[in-house]
C-alpha positions in Angstrom: 25.1 31.4 -1.0 22.9 32.0 1.9 19.9 29.1 2.9 17.1 29.5 5.0 14.2 27.8 5.0 11.2 28.7 3.8 8.6 29.8 6.0 6.3 32.4 3.6 4.6 33.1 0.8 7.5 35.8 -0.1 10.5 33.9 1.1 8.9 31.1 -1.3 8.9 33.7 -4.1 12.4 34.5 -3.6 13.4 31.3 -3.3 11.3 30.5 -7.0 13.5 33.7 -8.4 16.7 32.4 -7.1 16.1 29.0 -8.5 15.1 30.7 -11.8 18.7 32.3 -11.9 20.8 29.3 -10.9 18.9 26.8 -12.7 21.3 25.9 -15.1 24.2 25.5 -12.9 26.7 22.7 -13.0 26.8 19.9 -10.8 29.3 19.9 -7.8 29.6 23.6 -8.3 28.5 26.3 -5.4 25.3 27.2 -7.6 24.9 23.4 -8.3 24.7 22.5 -4.2 22.4 25.4 -3.9 20.4 24.8 -6.6 19.7 21.5 -5.1 19.3 22.7 -1.8 16.3 25.2 -3.2 14.8 22.4 -5.0 14.4 20.7 -1.6 13.1 23.6 0.5 11.0 24.5 -2.6 9.1 20.7 -2.5 8.6 20.7 0.9 7.2 24.1 0.9 4.8 23.3 -1.7 4.0 19.6 -0.4 3.1 21.5 3.1 1.4 24.4 1.5 -0.1 22.9 -2.1 -1.3 19.0 -1.1 -2.7 17.5 -4.1 -5.5 15.2 -3.7 -5.9 11.7 -4.8 -8.0 11.4 -8.2 -11.5 10.1 -8.5 -11.5 6.8 -8.1 -13.9 6.2 -11.4 -11.9 8.9 -13.1 -8.9 7.2 -12.1 -10.1 3.9 -13.8 -11.3 5.8 -17.4 -7.6 7.5 -17.4 -6.1 4.2 -17.1 -8.1 2.7 -19.4 -7.6 5.5 -22.0 -3.5 5.0 -21.4 -3.5 1.2 -22.3 -6.2 1.4 -24.9 -8.8 -0.3 -23.2 -13.0 -0.1 -24.0 -15.4 -0.9 -21.8 -15.4 -4.6 -23.1 -11.7 -5.1 -21.7 -13.2 -3.7 -18.2 -15.8 -6.2 -18.7 -13.3 -9.2 -19.2 -11.8 -8.1 -15.8 -14.8 -8.2 -14.0 -16.5 -10.7 -15.8 -19.8 -9.2 -17.2 -20.5 -6.5 -19.4 -23.1 -4.9 -17.4 -20.7 -4.8 -14.3 -18.3 -2.4 -16.0 -21.2 -0.2 -17.2 -22.5 0.3 -13.5 -19.3 0.9 -12.4 -18.4 3.6 -15.0 -21.6 5.3 -14.6 -21.6 5.2 -10.7 -24.5 2.8 -10.3 -22.2 0.5 -8.5 -19.6 0.7 -6.0 -16.6 -1.3 -6.2 -16.4 -3.9 -4.3 -13.2 -5.2 -2.7 -12.3 -8.0 -5.2 -13.2 -5.4 -8.0 -10.2 -3.1 -6.6 -7.9 -6.2 -6.3 -8.4 -6.8 -10.0 -8.2 -3.2 -10.9 -5.3 -3.0 -8.8 -3.5 -6.1 -10.4 -5.0 -5.4 -14.1 -4.8 -1.9 -14.7 -2.1 -0.9 -11.5 -4.0 1.4 -10.2 -2.9 2.0 -6.2 -5.2 1.1 -4.3 -5.2 4.3 -2.0 -7.0 5.3 -5.1 -9.7 2.9 -5.2 -10.9 2.6 -2.1 -11.7 6.0 -1.8 -15.1 7.3 -1.2 -16.9 8.4 -4.4 
């Protein structure tokens, strides 16, 4: 087992190939230990080189509504006005701090997603 930091795209590709070879290794074996370490190194490299940004706030609301089986009327119940829900979903009105709090509490959308500019 030769473990080294992943610094280049070539190192990354080699690590992925090795990971694929030992993917089914048993926990506690030398290959299992190597698999665990390679996973950590690959995750670190991917986090640094292929970051995933936060989703658009309105798309996050729509996605969460779909997951929960909510419609626009359910969102209006959260905000208090049907027109307000429509304006938010159609990007005609910005989310207020109070709306962000309500969405976070009721739909469990992280506040760091909701406070982004859109």
